[in-house]
N, CA, C and O atoms as CSV, one atom per row, in Angstrom:
chain,resi,resn,atom,element,x,y,z
A,1,MET,N,N,5.172,7.597,11.299
A,1,MET,CA,C,5.016,9.189,11.146
A,1,MET,C,C,3.856,8.979,10.195
A,1,MET,O,O,4.058,8.048,9.416
A,2,ALA,N,N,2.681,9.605,10.052
A,2,ALA,CA,C,1.101,9.259,9.101
A,2,ALA,C,C,1.566,10.371,8.535
A,2,ALA,O,O,0.779,10.501,7.598
A,3,THR,N,N,2.421,11.387,8.462
A,3,THR,CA,C,2.687,12.425,7.362
A,3,THR,C,C,3.711,12.142,6.038
A,3,THR,O,O,3.833,12.707,4.952
A,4,GLU,N,N,4.395,10.969,6.680
A,4,GLU,CA,C,5.550,10.403,5.359
A,4,GLU,C,C,4.812,9.983,4.236
A,4,GLU,O,O,3.874,9.210,4.042
A,5,ARG,N,N,5.247,10.442,3.815
A,5,ARG,CA,C,5.530,10.297,2.031
A,5,ARG,C,C,6.160,9.812,0.967
A,5,ARG,O,O,7.379,9.983,0.950
A,6,TRP,N,N,5.359,8.901,-0.492
A,6,TRP,CA,C,6.536,8.145,-1.019
A,6,TRP,C,C,6.597,9.496,-1.965
A,6,TRP,O,O,5.820,10.451,-1.925
A,7,ASN,N,N,8.225,9.229,-3.196
A,7,ASN,CA,C,8.700,9.845,-3.759
A,7,ASN,C,C,7.594,10.456,-4.832
A,7,ASN,O,O,7.694,11.571,-5.344
A,8,GLY,N,N,6.464,9.462,-5.086
A,8,GLY,CA,C,5.049,9.789,-5.913
A,8,GLY,C,C,3.854,8.989,-5.833
A,8,GLY,O,O,3.804,7.781,-5.599
A,9,PRO,N,N,3.275,9.466,-5.964
A,9,PRO,CA,C,1.879,8.873,-5.542
A,9,PRO,C,C,1.149,7.749,-6.341
A,9,PRO,O,O,1.150,8.227,-7.476
A,10,ILE,N,N,0.771,7.015,-6.391
A,10,ILE,CA,C,0.663,5.468,-6.652
A,10,ILE,C,C,-1.349,6.163,-6.505
A,10,ILE,O,O,-1.855,6.977,-5.732
A,11,LYS,N,N,-1.921,5.360,-7.618
A,11,LYS,CA,C,-3.192,5.548,-8.011
A,11,LYS,C,C,-3.662,3.974,-8.195
A,11,LYS,O,O,-3.042,3.288,-9.008
A,12,VAL,N,N,-4.893,3.327,-7.350
A,12,VAL,CA,C,-4.855,1.875,-7.398
A,12,VAL,C,C,-6.379,2.302,-7.735
A,12,VAL,O,O,-7.059,3.218,-7.272
A,13,GLY,N,N,-6.684,1.290,-8.730
A,13,GLY,CA,C,-8.207,0.957,-9.354
A,13,GLY,C,C,-8.928,-0.453,-8.501
A,13,GLY,O,O,-8.312,-1.512,-8.625
A,14,PHE,N,N,-10.042,-0.455,-7.766
A,14,PHE,CA,C,-10.783,-1.400,-7.195
A,14,PHE,C,C,-11.755,-0.807,-8.886
A,14,PHE,O,O,-11.778,0.065,-9.754
A,15,ASP,N,N,-12.433,-2.121,-8.399
A,15,ASP,CA,C,-13.780,-2.756,-9.271
A,15,ASP,C,C,-14.589,-1.616,-8.439
A,15,ASP,O,O,-14.572,-0.476,-8.903
A,16,GLU,N,N,-15.256,-1.854,-7.302
A,16,GLU,CA,C,-16.290,-1.439,-6.799
A,16,GLU,C,C,-16.380,-0.317,-6.428
A,16,GLU,O,O,-17.387,0.387,-6.488
A,17,ALA,N,N,-14.991,0.057,-5.867
A,17,ALA,CA,C,-14.719,1.235,-4.921
A,17,ALA,C,C,-13.965,2.829,-5.933
A,17,ALA,O,O,-13.974,4.015,-5.605
A,18,GLY,N,N,-13.503,2.283,-6.952
A,18,GLY,CA,C,-13.530,3.377,-8.181
A,18,GLY,C,C,-11.474,3.268,-7.974
A,18,GLY,O,O,-10.838,2.257,-7.676
A,19,ALA,N,N,-10.911,4.690,-8.265
A,19,ALA,CA,C,-9.644,4.715,-7.900
A,19,ALA,C,C,-9.317,5.455,-7.032
A,19,ALA,O,O,-9.783,6.594,-7.066
A,20,HIS,N,N,-8.254,5.017,-5.770
A,20,HIS,CA,C,-7.880,5.553,-4.803
A,20,HIS,C,C,-6.120,5.677,-4.771
A,20,HIS,O,O,-5.252,4.851,-5.054
A,21,THR,N,N,-6.055,6.917,-4.352
A,21,THR,CA,C,-4.507,7.771,-4.263
A,21,THR,C,C,-3.445,7.454,-3.261
A,21,THR,O,O,-3.612,7.683,-2.063
A,22,VAL,N,N,-2.932,7.206,-3.488
A,22,VAL,CA,C,-1.747,6.652,-1.739
A,22,VAL,C,C,-0.786,7.047,-2.078
A,22,VAL,O,O,-0.093,6.743,-3.049
A,23,ASN,N,N,-0.590,8.115,-0.931
A,23,ASN,CA,C,0.867,9.132,-0.797
A,23,ASN,C,C,1.562,8.068,-0.250
A,23,ASN,O,O,2.397,7.753,-1.097
A,24,GLY,N,N,1.667,7.313,0.761
A,24,GLY,CA,C,2.839,7.371,1.851
A,24,GLY,C,C,2.189,5.561,2.672
A,24,GLY,O,O,1.243,4.908,2.233
A,25,PRO,N,N,2.891,5.260,3.646
A,25,PRO,CA,C,2.747,4.049,3.825
A,25,PRO,C,C,1.242,4.389,4.719
A,25,PRO,O,O,0.492,3.413,4.678
A,26,PHE,N,N,0.692,5.530,5.477
A,26,PHE,CA,C,-0.750,5.761,5.943
A,26,PHE,C,C,-1.468,4.926,5.241
A,26,PHE,O,O,-1.690,3.730,5.430
A,27,ASP,N,N,-1.959,5.925,4.084
A,27,ASP,CA,C,-2.708,5.660,3.341
A,27,ASP,C,C,-2.563,4.639,2.574
A,27,ASP,O,O,-3.421,4.600,1.692
A,28,ALA,N,N,-1.345,3.264,2.548
A,28,ALA,CA,C,-1.350,2.401,1.812
A,28,ALA,C,C,-1.864,1.413,3.274
A,28,ALA,O,O,-2.091,0.300,2.800
A,29,LEU,N,N,-2.026,1.381,4.206
A,29,LEU,CA,C,-2.321,0.591,5.670
A,29,LEU,C,C,-4.317,0.731,5.618
A,29,LEU,O,O,-5.100,-0.185,5.870
A,30,ALA,N,N,-4.722,2.383,5.151
A,30,ALA,CA,C,-5.952,2.608,5.364
A,30,ALA,C,C,-6.558,1.903,3.891
A,30,ALA,O,O,-7.769,1.938,3.677
A,31,CYS,N,N,-5.857,1.431,3.163
A,31,CYS,CA,C,-6.158,0.712,1.828
A,31,CYS,C,C,-6.421,-0.520,1.443
A,31,CYS,O,O,-7.346,-0.915,0.732
A,32,LEU,N,N,-5.149,-1.398,2.189
A,32,LEU,CA,C,-5.052,-2.286,2.953
A,32,LEU,C,C,-6.263,-3.017,3.483
A,32,LEU,O,O,-6.771,-4.102,3.201
A,33,ALA,N,N,-6.660,-1.720,4.649
A,33,ALA,CA,C,-7.928,-2.384,5.010
A,33,ALA,C,C,-8.799,-1.975,4.744
A,33,ALA,O,O,-9.670,-2.668,5.271
A,34,GLU,N,N,-9.042,-1.543,4.441
A,34,GLU,CA,C,-11.265,-0.915,4.129
A,34,GLU,C,C,-10.879,-1.374,2.190
A,34,GLU,O,O,-11.360,-2.423,1.761
A,35,HIS,N,N,-10.182,-0.647,1.422
A,35,HIS,CA,C,-10.559,-1.231,0.493
A,35,HIS,C,C,-9.972,-2.444,-0.591
A,35,HIS,O,O,-10.235,-2.517,-1.792
A,36,TRP,N,N,-9.159,-3.303,0.155
A,36,TRP,CA,C,-8.458,-4.480,-0.691
A,36,TRP,C,C,-9.432,-6.256,-1.028
A,36,TRP,O,O,-10.264,-6.863,-0.354
A,37,PRO,N,N,-8.870,-6.505,-2.179
A,37,PRO,CA,C,-9.709,-7.488,-2.618
A,37,PRO,C,C,-10.340,-8.503,-1.294
A,37,PRO,O,O,-11.498,-8.842,-1.051
A,38,THR,N,N,-9.162,-8.779,-0.648
A,38,THR,CA,C,-8.581,-9.789,0.237
A,38,THR,C,C,-7.979,-9.683,1.289
A,38,THR,O,O,-6.950,-9.058,1.030
A,39,ALA,N,N,-8.023,-9.988,2.591
A,39,ALA,CA,C,-7.020,-10.083,3.184
A,39,ALA,C,C,-5.920,-11.391,3.439
A,39,ALA,O,O,-5.531,-11.963,4.458
A,40,ARG,N,N,-5.672,-11.532,2.197
A,40,ARG,CA,C,-4.831,-12.953,1.747
A,40,ARG,C,C,-3.061,-12.510,1.148
A,40,ARG,O,O,-2.703,-11.534,0.488
A,41,GLY,N,N,-2.315,-13.572,1.654
A,41,GLY,CA,C,-1.343,-13.343,0.595
A,41,GLY,C,C,-0.153,-13.553,0.940
A,41,GLY,O,O,-0.209,-13.928,2.111
A,42,LEU,N,N,0.834,-13.530,0.619
A,42,LEU,CA,C,2.326,-13.424,1.044
A,42,LEU,C,C,2.439,-11.688,1.058
A,42,LEU,O,O,2.508,-10.875,1.980
A,43,GLN,N,N,2.420,-11.548,-0.516
A,43,GLN,CA,C,2.744,-10.049,-1.036
A,43,GLN,C,C,1.616,-8.835,0.174
A,43,GLN,O,O,1.989,-7.834,0.785
A,44,TYR,N,N,0.755,-9.233,0.144
A,44,TYR,CA,C,-0.068,-8.457,1.190
A,44,TYR,C,C,0.251,-7.846,2.581
A,44,TYR,O,O,0.120,-6.671,2.925
A,45,LEU,N,N,0.930,-9.446,3.676
A,45,LEU,CA,C,1.162,-9.077,4.376
A,45,LEU,C,C,2.993,-8.198,4.336
A,45,LEU,O,O,3.451,-7.194,4.883
A,46,LYS,N,N,3.321,-8.804,3.786
A,46,LYS,CA,C,4.368,-7.807,3.642
A,46,LYS,C,C,4.448,-6.608,3.592
A,46,LYS,O,O,5.222,-5.836,4.157
A,47,ALA,N,N,3.448,-6.401,2.744
A,47,ALA,CA,C,3.385,-4.622,2.695
A,47,ALA,C,C,2.358,-4.276,3.748
A,47,ALA,O,O,2.652,-3.130,4.087
A,48,ARG,N,N,1.680,-4.531,4.195
A,48,ARG,CA,C,1.361,-3.821,5.354
A,48,ARG,C,C,1.996,-4.299,6.657
A,48,ARG,O,O,1.312,-4.152,7.670
A,49,SER,N,N,3.413,-4.946,6.798
A,49,SER,CA,C,4.049,-5.054,7.921
A,49,SER,C,C,5.163,-3.906,7.083
A,49,SER,O,O,5.819,-3.168,7.818
A,50,ALA,N,N,5.302,-3.816,5.970
A,50,ALA,CA,C,6.430,-2.863,5.680
A,50,ALA,C,C,6.191,-1.239,5.810
A,50,ALA,O,O,7.047,-0.379,6.019
A,51,CYS,N,N,4.364,-1.028,5.574
A,51,CYS,CA,C,4.285,0.022,5.691
A,51,CYS,C,C,3.879,0.349,7.541
A,51,CYS,O,O,3.976,1.472,8.034
A,52,ARG,N,N,3.507,-0.689,8.196
A,52,ARG,CA,C,3.543,-0.230,9.405
A,52,ARG,C,C,4.903,-0.098,10.264
A,52,ARG,O,O,4.933,0.402,11.388
A,53,ALA,N,N,6.267,-0.726,9.433
A,53,ALA,CA,C,7.731,-0.641,10.009
A,53,ALA,C,C,8.248,1.195,9.478
A,53,ALA,O,O,8.959,2.009,10.066
A,54,ALA,N,N,7.442,1.292,8.030
A,54,ALA,CA,C,7.661,2.401,8.135
A,54,ALA,C,C,7.467,3.594,8.423
A,54,ALA,O,O,8.040,4.678,8.310
A,55,LEU,N,N,6.543,3.181,8.818
A,55,LEU,CA,C,5.498,4.874,10.117
A,55,LEU,C,C,6.664,4.575,11.347
A,55,LEU,O,O,7.372,5.524,11.685
A,56,ASP,N,N,6.812,3.523,11.870
A,56,ASP,CA,C,7.861,3.594,12.634
A,56,ASP,C,C,9.205,3.544,12.408
A,56,ASP,O,O,9.834,2.863,13.217
A,57,GLY,N,N,9.645,3.922,11.786
A,57,GLY,CA,C,11.102,3.930,11.033
A,57,GLY,C,C,11.799,3.154,10.831
A,57,GLY,O,O,12.996,3.406,10.697
A,58,ARG,N,N,11.326,1.979,10.741
A,58,ARG,CA,C,11.957,0.849,10.732
A,58,ARG,C,C,12.692,0.373,9.699
A,58,ARG,O,O,13.619,-0.434,9.617
A,59,LYS,N,N,11.734,1.431,8.472
A,59,LYS,CA,C,11.953,0.889,7.058
A,59,LYS,C,C,11.934,2.093,6.381
A,59,LYS,O,O,11.881,3.145,7.018
A,60,SER,N,N,11.962,2.083,5.425
A,60,SER,CA,C,12.318,3.514,4.714
A,60,SER,C,C,10.587,3.628,3.851
A,60,SER,O,O,9.728,2.768,3.654
A,61,VAL,N,N,10.629,4.554,3.637
A,61,VAL,CA,C,9.077,4.252,2.892
A,61,VAL,C,C,8.834,3.973,1.300
A,61,VAL,O,O,7.712,3.829,0.814
A,62,GLU,N,N,10.101,3.918,0.538
A,62,GLU,CA,C,10.340,3.788,-0.804
A,62,GLU,C,C,10.528,2.112,-0.372
A,62,GLU,O,O,10.740,1.415,-1.365
A,63,GLU,N,N,10.505,1.693,0.351
A,63,GLU,CA,C,10.723,0.287,0.467
A,63,GLU,C,C,9.210,-0.238,1.149
A,63,GLU,O,O,8.724,-1.369,1.156
A,64,ALA,N,N,8.927,0.449,1.448
A,64,ALA,CA,C,7.035,0.201,2.215
A,64,ALA,C,C,6.619,0.426,0.660
A,64,ALA,O,O,5.933,-0.484,0.195
A,65,ARG,N,N,6.934,1.512,-0.219
A,65,ARG,CA,C,6.033,1.336,-1.515
A,65,ARG,C,C,5.685,0.327,-2.289
A,65,ARG,O,O,4.574,-0.142,-2.533
A,66,GLU,N,N,7.607,-0.198,-2.951
A,66,GLU,CA,C,7.964,-1.803,-3.230
A,66,GLU,C,C,7.400,-2.866,-3.021
A,66,GLU,O,O,7.264,-3.795,-3.817
A,67,GLU,N,N,6.900,-2.769,-1.532
A,67,GLU,CA,C,5.910,-3.469,-0.948
A,67,GLU,C,C,4.571,-3.391,-1.381
A,67,GLU,O,O,3.811,-4.339,-1.579
A,68,PHE,N,N,4.436,-2.682,-1.459
A,68,PHE,CA,C,2.650,-2.229,-1.607
A,68,PHE,C,C,2.270,-2.225,-3.389
A,68,PHE,O,O,1.161,-2.464,-3.868
A,69,MET,N,N,3.031,-2.019,-3.853
A,69,MET,CA,C,2.752,-2.074,-5.256
A,69,MET,C,C,3.458,-3.324,-6.132
A,69,MET,O,O,3.592,-3.336,-7.355
A,70,ALA,N,N,3.972,-4.618,-4.970
A,70,ALA,CA,C,4.215,-5.961,-4.956
A,70,ALA,C,C,2.765,-6.687,-4.772
A,70,ALA,O,O,2.291,-7.430,-5.632
A,71,ALA,N,N,2.101,-6.361,-3.494
A,71,ALA,CA,C,1.015,-6.224,-3.197
A,71,ALA,C,C,-0.366,-6.139,-4.424
A,71,ALA,O,O,-1.277,-6.870,-4.813
A,72,ALA,N,N,0.058,-5.055,-4.642
A,72,ALA,CA,C,-1.426,-4.904,-5.755
A,72,ALA,C,C,-1.336,-5.546,-6.934
A,72,ALA,O,O,-2.255,-5.868,-7.688
A,73,LYS,N,N,0.437,-5.803,-7.113
A,73,LYS,CA,C,0.026,-7.113,-8.472
A,73,LYS,C,C,-0.626,-8.110,-8.305
A,73,LYS,O,O,-1.703,-8.393,-8.828
A,74,GLU,N,N,0.196,-8.909,-7.311
A,74,GLU,CA,C,-0.810,-10.264,-6.624
A,74,GLU,C,C,-2.388,-9.523,-6.305
A,74,GLU,O,O,-3.207,-10.022,-7.078
A,75,ALA,N,N,-2.505,-9.332,-6.137
A,75,ALA,CA,C,-4.318,-9.146,-6.111
A,75,ALA,C,C,-4.647,-8.790,-7.502
A,75,ALA,O,O,-5.842,-8.974,-7.732
A,76,LYS,N,N,-3.962,-8.330,-8.527
A,76,LYS,CA,C,-4.666,-7.989,-10.164
A,76,LYS,C,C,-5.126,-6.907,-9.998
A,76,LYS,O,O,-6.166,-6.712,-10.627
A,77,LEU,N,N,-4.532,-5.552,-8.985
A,77,LEU,CA,C,-4.943,-4.633,-8.747
A,77,LEU,C,C,-4.297,-3.483,-10.289
A,77,LEU,O,O,-3.265,-3.856,-10.847
A,78,LYS,N,N,-4.945,-2.299,-10.759
A,78,LYS,CA,C,-4.539,-1.897,-12.035
A,78,LYS,C,C,-3.990,-0.223,-10.933
A,78,LYS,O,O,-4.519,0.633,-10.224
A,79,VAL,N,N,-3.031,-0.496,-11.302
A,79,VAL,CA,C,-1.885,0.635,-10.502
A,79,VAL,C,C,-1.684,1.523,-11.694
A,79,VAL,O,O,-1.676,1.151,-12.868
A,80,HIS,N,N,-1.474,3.118,-11.106
A,80,HIS,CA,C,-0.866,4.066,-12.202
A,80,HIS,C,C,0.128,4.694,-11.013
A,80,HIS,O,O,0.932,5.585,-11.288
């Protein structure tokens, strides 16, 4: 479901695109697809999979949040 939200938003900083606020798995998938510096890496793939699973109800939104945060760390992005 596209309306699923995390307990707290994540603000991710990108050099060229500025900062983006990510409120849940739907926003995270868009961010991963449109702004991510590279579509590679284990954490990137796990985050994408977890966000899709959260939207399908197979994982919790908080599990997807944790995977998204790990992907941001892997990509060396600023997260607030």
